[in-house]
Every structure is written in structure tokens, then in C-alpha cells.
C-alpha positions, 0 to 999 in steps of 0.5 A: 186303395181298393174298394170292395169288389163283387165277384161270383165268389162274393165280396172282397175288400179292405177293412180300412175302407169298410170296417168289420162292424159295417160288414157284420151289420150288412150280412146280419140285416141281409140274412146272409149265410157265408164265411167272412175271411179276415187277413191282417199282418199274416194272421187269418180269421173267419166269421161264419154266418147262418141266415144273418146270425153269427154262429162261429168265429176263428182267429189265430188260436181263439175260437167263438166270441173271443175270436170275434172280439179280437177281429172287431178291433182290427182297423186294417187288413182285408176281408173276403166273403165266401157265399158258397159256404155252409157253417158246420160248427156253432160256438156262438149263441149271442146275437150279432147286435150283442156281439157288436155292442160288446165288441165296441165296448172292448174297443172303447176300453182299449182306446181309452187305456192307450190315451 
């Protein structure tokens, strides 16, 4: 298992070590502008941050909030943060807090259905 690594190209690591909700909170509170790239079982996604706000997300054929909600449920995979990134699109207007709360609600719902 590898810990998050710092490099000139940003931070990378394992979602099993540091989950996406934690990463989102760090980038939001740190007011970061970056691209958070996610990989899980051959699928790739991205979450674009502008000064800490989440402005765009992509996952498979999903865009915007639905893509974000899909990624927030991933328990493993890898992430890489690219700080040399300027977001071009805005498909998300909800606050990071609102996105996290809704993502957690959906995660709870999915977990309880399986129980």
C-alpha cells in the first residue's frame, strides 16, 4: 500500500488510503485550483476545482453532479491531483459541502439497500 506522494506534478495516491470525501474537503478548504483525476478498474474520471469550488466532473459517460456522485462512492482506485490546470467548463453550481452531503446520503442509501 502506498501513501499519498507529493511531487512537482501534484499529489497522487490510493483512494483506499485517503478517500475522495477527504480529498474534496482538503482541496475545498485549501481553495485549490486543480484537476483531480480518478482511476478505478479501468474507468477514469476527473473533478475540476476552481479556488476550492467544484466546477466540473466527468466519469465514464456521466458529466456534472451525477459524475461526482458516482466517484464519491468509490472505495478504492487511485487519484492524482494536477495543480497546473485551469478549468474551462462549469457544469456544477452546488457548493462542495452540498455535493458531499448529497454524495454521503446516496452512499448511505446504497449501503442500506445492500444490507
